[in-house]
ChimeraX commands (.cxc) that place a marker at each C-alpha (Angstrom):
marker #1 position 2.03,-7.76,-31.27 radius 0.5
marker #1 position 2.94,-5.13,-33.67 radius 0.5
marker #1 position 3.40,-2.68,-30.77 radius 0.5
marker #1 position 6.78,-4.26,-29.84 radius 0.5
marker #1 position 8.09,-3.81,-33.41 radius 0.5
marker #1 position 7.60,0.05,-33.12 radius 0.5
marker #1 position 8.81,0.59,-29.61 radius 0.5
marker #1 position 11.86,2.96,-29.76 radius 0.5
marker #1 position 15.14,2.34,-27.91 radius 0.5
marker #1 position 14.27,5.56,-25.97 radius 0.5
marker #1 position 10.88,4.31,-25.01 radius 0.5
marker #1 position 12.36,0.89,-24.00 radius 0.5
marker #1 position 15.05,2.60,-21.90 radius 0.5
marker #1 position 12.44,4.73,-20.12 radius 0.5
marker #1 position 10.36,1.64,-19.37 radius 0.5
marker #1 position 13.50,-0.13,-18.05 radius 0.5
marker #1 position 14.38,2.78,-15.83 radius 0.5
marker #1 position 10.84,2.89,-14.39 radius 0.5
marker #1 position 11.10,-0.95,-13.84 radius 0.5
marker #1 position 14.42,-0.51,-12.00 radius 0.5
marker #1 position 13.03,2.37,-9.85 radius 0.5
marker #1 position 10.00,0.23,-8.85 radius 0.5
marker #1 position 12.13,-2.85,-8.23 radius 0.5
marker #1 position 14.63,-0.94,-6.07 radius 0.5
marker #1 position 11.74,0.38,-3.97 radius 0.5
marker #1 position 10.44,-3.13,-3.41 radius 0.5
marker #1 position 13.71,-5.04,-3.04 radius 0.5
marker #1 position 16.07,-2.40,-1.54 radius 0.5
marker #1 position 18.95,-3.69,-3.57 radius 0.5
marker #1 position 19.98,-2.14,-6.84 radius 0.5
marker #1 position 21.76,-5.16,-8.10 radius 0.5
marker #1 position 18.87,-7.50,-7.29 radius 0.5
marker #1 position 16.51,-4.99,-8.85 radius 0.5
marker #1 position 18.61,-4.90,-12.15 radius 0.5
marker #1 position 18.60,-8.67,-12.15 radius 0.5
marker #1 position 14.87,-9.04,-11.72 radius 0.5
marker #1 position 14.26,-6.23,-14.40 radius 0.5
marker #1 position 16.51,-8.20,-16.80 radius 0.5
marker #1 position 14.66,-11.37,-16.05 radius 0.5
marker #1 position 11.29,-9.65,-16.66 radius 0.5
marker #1 position 12.51,-8.12,-19.93 radius 0.5
marker #1 position 14.03,-11.48,-21.10 radius 0.5
marker #1 position 10.80,-13.16,-20.21 radius 0.5
marker #1 position 8.76,-10.58,-22.09 radius 0.5
marker #1 position 10.96,-11.01,-25.15 radius 0.5
marker #1 position 10.76,-14.74,-24.89 radius 0.5
marker #1 position 6.89,-14.81,-24.56 radius 0.5
marker #1 position 6.09,-11.87,-26.89 radius 0.5
marker #1 position 3.88,-14.22,-28.93 radius 0.5
marker #1 position 1.58,-14.39,-25.97 radius 0.5
marker #1 position 1.12,-10.61,-25.80 radius 0.5
marker #1 position -2.37,-10.03,-27.38 radius 0.5
marker #1 position -2.48,-6.23,-27.12 radius 0.5
marker #1 position -5.39,-6.19,-24.65 radius 0.5
marker #1 position -3.29,-3.90,-22.55 radius 0.5
marker #1 position -0.40,-1.50,-23.25 radius 0.5
marker #1 position 2.90,-3.20,-23.74 radius 0.5
marker #1 position 4.29,-1.30,-20.72 radius 0.5
marker #1 position 1.50,-2.71,-18.54 radius 0.5
marker #1 position 2.08,-6.25,-19.86 radius 0.5
marker #1 position 5.79,-5.96,-19.08 radius 0.5
marker #1 position 5.17,-4.50,-15.63 radius 0.5
marker #1 position 2.84,-7.40,-14.92 radius 0.5
marker #1 position 5.84,-9.77,-15.69 radius 0.5
marker #1 position 8.03,-7.69,-13.39 radius 0.5
marker #1 position 5.38,-7.81,-10.62 radius 0.5
marker #1 position 5.25,-11.57,-10.76 radius 0.5
marker #1 position 9.12,-11.87,-10.76 radius 0.5
marker #1 position 9.32,-9.58,-7.65 radius 0.5
marker #1 position 6.64,-11.65,-5.90 radius 0.5
marker #1 position 8.44,-14.88,-6.68 radius 0.5
marker #1 position 11.73,-13.43,-5.46 radius 0.5
marker #1 position 10.11,-12.18,-2.20 radius 0.5
marker #1 position 8.51,-15.58,-1.63 radius 0.5
marker #1 position 11.76,-17.35,-2.23 radius 0.5
marker #1 position 13.60,-15.11,0.14 radius 0.5
marker #1 position 11.06,-15.02,2.84 radius 0.5
marker #1 position 11.52,-16.86,6.08 radius 0.5
marker #1 position 8.75,-18.96,7.70 radius 0.5
marker #1 position 7.66,-17.09,10.80 radius 0.5
marker #1 position 4.23,-17.40,12.36 radius 0.5
marker #1 position 2.93,-13.91,12.69 radius 0.5
marker #1 position -0.57,-13.39,13.90 radius 0.5
marker #1 position -2.74,-11.26,11.61 radius 0.5
marker #1 position -4.13,-8.18,13.32 radius 0.5
marker #1 position -7.09,-6.49,11.60 radius 0.5
marker #1 position -6.44,-2.96,10.69 radius 0.5
marker #1 position -8.42,-0.33,12.36 radius 0.5
marker #1 position -11.06,1.17,10.02 radius 0.5
marker #1 position -10.34,4.74,9.33 radius 0.5
marker #1 position -12.70,6.93,7.36 radius 0.5
marker #1 position -10.91,7.47,4.08 radius 0.5
marker #1 position -12.36,8.22,0.64 radius 0.5
marker #1 position -9.61,6.57,-1.26 radius 0.5
marker #1 position -9.54,3.18,0.60 radius 0.5
marker #1 position -12.15,0.50,1.14 radius 0.5
marker #1 position -13.14,-0.78,4.58 radius 0.5
marker #1 position -10.22,-3.31,4.56 radius 0.5
marker #1 position -7.76,-0.53,3.93 radius 0.5
marker #1 position -7.02,-1.38,0.30 radius 0.5
marker #1 position -6.83,1.23,-2.48 radius 0.5
marker #1 position -10.28,1.68,-3.93 radius 0.5
marker #1 position -10.19,3.61,-7.22 radius 0.5
marker #1 position -13.70,2.68,-8.18 radius 0.5
marker #1 position -15.07,4.38,-5.04 radius 0.5
marker #1 position -14.22,7.90,-6.29 radius 0.5
marker #1 position -13.73,7.33,-10.02 radius 0.5
marker #1 position -15.28,10.36,-11.89 radius 0.5
marker #1 position -18.19,9.46,-14.16 radius 0.5
marker #1 position -16.52,11.11,-17.15 radius 0.5
marker #1 position -13.87,8.47,-17.11 radius 0.5
marker #1 position -16.31,6.10,-18.69 radius 0.5
marker #1 position -16.13,8.32,-21.80 radius 0.5
marker #1 position -13.35,7.13,-24.18 radius 0.5
marker #1 position -12.45,10.74,-24.90 radius 0.5
marker #1 position -11.37,11.43,-21.32 radius 0.5
marker #1 position -8.45,8.95,-21.26 radius 0.5
marker #1 position -6.30,12.08,-20.78 radius 0.5
marker #1 position -7.87,12.62,-17.33 radius 0.5
marker #1 position -6.91,9.05,-16.34 radius 0.5
marker #1 position -3.39,9.48,-17.53 radius 0.5
marker #1 position -3.07,12.89,-15.72 radius 0.5
marker #1 position -4.45,11.31,-12.61 radius 0.5
marker #1 position -1.96,8.58,-12.55 radius 0.5
marker #1 position 0.91,11.14,-13.12 radius 0.5
marker #1 position -0.32,13.06,-10.12 radius 0.5
marker #1 position -0.76,9.88,-8.09 radius 0.5
marker #1 position 2.83,8.80,-8.97 radius 0.5
marker #1 position 4.19,12.22,-7.91 radius 0.5
marker #1 position 2.19,11.92,-4.65 radius 0.5
marker #1 position 3.59,8.38,-4.08 radius 0.5
marker #1 position 7.20,9.60,-4.73 radius 0.5
marker #1 position 6.69,12.26,-1.93 radius 0.5
marker #1 position 6.10,9.53,0.64 radius 0.5
marker #1 position 9.03,8.37,2.79 radius 0.5
marker #1 position 10.67,5.36,1.13 radius 0.5
marker #1 position 9.46,2.73,3.58 radius 0.5
marker #1 position 5.94,3.95,3.47 radius 0.5
marker #1 position 5.90,4.03,-0.39 radius 0.5
marker #1 position 7.48,0.58,-0.52 radius 0.5
marker #1 position 4.98,-0.98,1.93 radius 0.5
marker #1 position 1.98,0.74,0.14 radius 0.5
marker #1 position 3.13,-0.69,-3.22 radius 0.5
marker #1 position 3.76,-4.10,-1.65 radius 0.5
marker #1 position 0.23,-4.04,-0.31 radius 0.5
marker #1 position -1.71,-2.49,-3.21 radius 0.5
marker #1 position 0.31,-3.28,-6.30 radius 0.5
marker #1 position 2.04,-6.62,-5.46 radius 0.5
marker #1 position -0.98,-7.59,-3.32 radius 0.5
marker #1 position 1.19,-9.15,-0.60 radius 0.5
marker #1 position -0.58,-10.01,2.66 radius 0.5
marker #1 position 0.47,-8.44,6.02 radius 0.5
marker #1 position 2.58,-11.40,7.05 radius 0.5
marker #1 position 4.61,-11.41,3.82 radius 0.5
marker #1 position 5.20,-7.62,4.04 radius 0.5
marker #1 position 6.23,-7.83,7.74 radius 0.5
marker #1 position 8.70,-10.69,6.96 radius 0.5
marker #1 position 10.09,-8.94,4.00 radius 0.5
marker #1 position 10.53,-5.57,5.68 radius 0.5
marker #1 position 11.43,-6.96,9.13 radius 0.5
marker #1 position 8.59,-5.00,10.90 radius 0.5
marker #1 position 5.90,-5.86,13.38 radius 0.5
marker #1 position 2.28,-6.06,12.21 radius 0.5
marker #1 position 1.33,-3.07,14.27 radius 0.5
marker #1 position 4.16,-1.00,12.64 radius 0.5
marker #1 position 2.86,-2.13,9.28 radius 0.5
marker #1 position -0.60,-0.81,9.97 radius 0.5
marker #1 position 0.76,2.51,11.24 radius 0.5
marker #1 position 2.89,2.88,8.20 radius 0.5
marker #1 position 0.02,2.05,5.81 radius 0.5
marker #1 position -2.31,4.45,7.65 radius 0.5
marker #1 position 0.27,7.30,7.36 radius 0.5
marker #1 position 0.77,6.47,3.67 radius 0.5
marker #1 position -2.94,6.58,2.98 radius 0.5
marker #1 position -3.44,9.90,4.82 radius 0.5
marker #1 position -0.55,11.51,2.98 radius 0.5
marker #1 position -1.73,10.19,-0.42 radius 0.5
marker #1 position -5.18,11.33,0.36 radius 0.5
marker #1 position -4.12,14.83,1.27 radius 0.5
marker #1 position -1.80,15.09,-1.81 radius 0.5
marker #1 position -4.47,13.80,-4.13 radius 0.5
marker #1 position -7.08,16.05,-2.58 radius 0.5
marker #1 position -4.87,19.09,-3.12 radius 0.5
marker #1 position -3.45,18.21,-6.47 radius 0.5
marker #1 position -6.16,16.44,-8.26 radius 0.5
marker #1 position -9.71,16.79,-6.65 radius 0.5
marker #1 position -9.12,20.16,-5.21 radius 0.5
marker #1 position -7.32,21.54,-8.31 radius 0.5
marker #1 position -8.34,22.39,-11.80 radius 0.5
marker #1 position -9.26,18.83,-12.81 radius 0.5
marker #1 position -12.22,18.49,-10.48 radius 0.5
marker link #1:1,2 radius 0.2
marker link #1:2,3 radius 0.2
marker link #1:3,4 radius 0.2
marker link #1:4,5 radius 0.2
marker link #1:5,6 radius 0.2
marker link #1:6,7 radius 0.2
marker link #1:7,8 radius 0.2
marker link #1:8,9 radius 0.2
marker link #1:9,10 radius 0.2
marker link #1:10,11 radius 0.2
marker link #1:11,12 radius 0.2
marker link #1:12,13 radius 0.2
marker link #1:13,14 radius 0.2
marker link #1:14,15 radius 0.2
marker link #1:15,16 radius 0.2
marker link #1:16,17 radius 0.2
marker link #1:17,18 radius 0.2
marker link #1:18,19 radius 0.2
marker link #1:19,20 radius 0.2
marker link #1:20,21 radius 0.2
marker link #1:21,22 radius 0.2
marker link #1:22,23 radius 0.2
marker link #1:23,24 radius 0.2
marker link #1:24,25 radius 0.2
marker link #1:25,26 radius 0.2
marker link #1:26,27 radius 0.2
marker link #1:27,28 radius 0.2
marker link #1:28,29 radius 0.2
marker link #1:29,30 radius 0.2
marker link #1:30,31 radius 0.2
marker link #1:31,32 radius 0.2
marker link #1:32,33 radius 0.2
marker link #1:33,34 radius 0.2
marker link #1:34,35 radius 0.2
marker link #1:35,36 radius 0.2
marker link #1:36,37 radius 0.2
marker link #1:37,38 radius 0.2
marker link #1:38,39 radius 0.2
marker link #1:39,40 radius 0.2
marker link #1:40,41 radius 0.2
marker link #1:41,42 radius 0.2
marker link #1:42,43 radius 0.2
marker link #1:43,44 radius 0.2
marker link #1:44,45 radius 0.2
marker link #1:45,46 radius 0.2
marker link #1:46,47 radius 0.2
marker link #1:47,48 radius 0.2
marker link #1:48,49 radius 0.2
marker link #1:49,50 radius 0.2
marker link #1:50,51 radius 0.2
marker link #1:51,52 radius 0.2
marker link #1:52,53 radius 0.2
marker link #1:53,54 radius 0.2
marker link #1:54,55 radius 0.2
marker link #1:55,56 radius 0.2
marker link #1:56,57 radius 0.2
marker link #1:57,58 radius 0.2
marker link #1:58,59 radius 0.2
marker link #1:59,60 radius 0.2
marker link #1:60,61 radius 0.2
marker link #1:61,62 radius 0.2
marker link #1:62,63 radius 0.2
marker link #1:63,64 radius 0.2
marker link #1:64,65 radius 0.2
marker link #1:65,66 radius 0.2
marker link #1:66,67 radius 0.2
marker link #1:67,68 radius 0.2
marker link #1:68,69 radius 0.2
marker link #1:69,70 radius 0.2
marker link #1:70,71 radius 0.2
marker link #1:71,72 radius 0.2
marker link #1:72,73 radius 0.2
marker link #1:73,74 radius 0.2
marker link #1:74,75 radius 0.2
marker link #1:75,76 radius 0.2
marker link #1:76,77 radius 0.2
marker link #1:77,78 radius 0.2
marker link #1:78,79 radius 0.2
marker link #1:79,80 radius 0.2
marker link #1:80,81 radius 0.2
marker link #1:81,82 radius 0.2
marker link #1:82,83 radius 0.2
marker link #1:83,84 radius 0.2
marker link #1:84,85 radius 0.2
marker link #1:85,86 radius 0.2
marker link #1:86,87 radius 0.2
marker link #1:87,88 radius 0.2
marker link #1:88,89 radius 0.2
marker link #1:89,90 radius 0.2
marker link #1:90,91 radius 0.2
marker link #1:91,92 radius 0.2
marker link #1:92,93 radius 0.2
marker link #1:93,94 radius 0.2
marker link #1:94,95 radius 0.2
marker link #1:95,96 radius 0.2
marker link #1:96,97 radius 0.2
marker link #1:97,98 radius 0.2
marker link #1:98,99 radius 0.2
marker link #1:99,100 radius 0.2
marker link #1:100,101 radius 0.2
marker link #1:101,102 radius 0.2
marker link #1:102,103 radius 0.2
marker link #1:103,104 radius 0.2
marker link #1:104,105 radius 0.2
marker link #1:105,106 radius 0.2
marker link #1:106,107 radius 0.2
marker link #1:107,108 radius 0.2
marker link #1:108,109 radius 0.2
marker link #1:109,110 radius 0.2
marker link #1:110,111 radius 0.2
marker link #1:111,112 radius 0.2
marker link #1:112,113 radius 0.2
marker link #1:113,114 radius 0.2
marker link #1:114,115 radius 0.2
marker link #1:115,116 radius 0.2
marker link #1:116,117 radius 0.2
marker link #1:117,118 radius 0.2
marker link #1:118,119 radius 0.2
marker link #1:119,120 radius 0.2
marker link #1:120,121 radius 0.2
marker link #1:121,122 radius 0.2
marker link #1:122,123 radius 0.2
marker link #1:123,124 radius 0.2
marker link #1:124,125 radius 0.2
marker link #1:125,126 radius 0.2
marker link #1:126,127 radius 0.2
marker link #1:127,128 radius 0.2
marker link #1:128,129 radius 0.2
marker link #1:129,130 radius 0.2
marker link #1:130,131 radius 0.2
marker link #1:131,132 radius 0.2
marker link #1:132,133 radius 0.2
marker link #1:133,134 radius 0.2
marker link #1:134,135 radius 0.2
marker link #1:135,136 radius 0.2
marker link #1:136,137 radius 0.2
marker link #1:137,138 radius 0.2
marker link #1:138,139 radius 0.2
marker link #1:139,140 radius 0.2
marker link #1:140,141 radius 0.2
marker link #1:141,142 radius 0.2
marker link #1:142,143 radius 0.2
marker link #1:143,144 radius 0.2
marker link #1:144,145 radius 0.2
marker link #1:145,146 radius 0.2
marker link #1:146,147 radius 0.2
marker link #1:147,148 radius 0.2
marker link #1:148,149 radius 0.2
marker link #1:149,150 radius 0.2
marker link #1:150,151 radius 0.2
marker link #1:151,152 radius 0.2
marker link #1:152,153 radius 0.2
marker link #1:153,154 radius 0.2
marker link #1:154,155 radius 0.2
marker link #1:155,156 radius 0.2
marker link #1:156,157 radius 0.2
marker link #1:157,158 radius 0.2
marker link #1:158,159 radius 0.2
marker link #1:159,160 radius 0.2
marker link #1:160,161 radius 0.2
marker link #1:161,162 radius 0.2
marker link #1:162,163 radius 0.2
marker link #1:163,164 radius 0.2
marker link #1:164,165 radius 0.2
marker link #1:165,166 radius 0.2
marker link #1:166,167 radius 0.2
marker link #1:167,168 radius 0.2
marker link #1:168,169 radius 0.2
marker link #1:169,170 radius 0.2
marker link #1:170,171 radius 0.2
marker link #1:171,172 radius 0.2
marker link #1:172,173 radius 0.2
marker link #1:173,174 radius 0.2
marker link #1:174,175 radius 0.2
marker link #1:175,176 radius 0.2
marker link #1:176,177 radius 0.2
marker link #1:177,178 radius 0.2
marker link #1:178,179 radius 0.2
marker link #1:179,180 radius 0.2
marker link #1:180,181 radius 0.2
marker link #1:181,182 radius 0.2
marker link #1:182,183 radius 0.2
marker link #1:183,184 radius 0.2
marker link #1:184,185 radius 0.2
marker link #1:185,186 radius 0.2
marker link #1:186,187 radius 0.2
marker link #1:187,188 radius 0.2
marker link #1:188,189 radius 0.2
marker link #1:189,190 radius 0.2
marker link #1:190,191 radius 0.2
view
């Protein structure tokens, strides 16, 4: 709880800008994104007593934002029966057999050492840069699937795409992320 007392206005503004960027990617509406970010920040402030410090303050606030976005997407979604089509399995070192992000599959052993937190932070910076290089729709769909944990039907409804188009976009996003991470993380100096 003390972490909130020491957060600077610059740090808070940086977190807010990251929240807005993430929200715009998901909602495709800057005004709606600003609204959901304000709701998340207001909720965080209102419920600050429930923050136990088990995660970083930023992580806790982003979890609130994630839930606000999911609630908004659910409330905006139309009821359409879309049959689920299983995604084709593609050999990919970064994703499990169901096509979901699988960090544990390739997590370096040294990450278990508390002194190598820097490697994790650097990995996520590189991952974020790779994600930002994706076309906007691919990045949005990837984050809806992996971060917001929406199912195919929800993503298709929200993005107004077919299930087969969803699977093509996810496949392309995974390939591009794998290539970027292979080049900039695993193939680089950090290996």
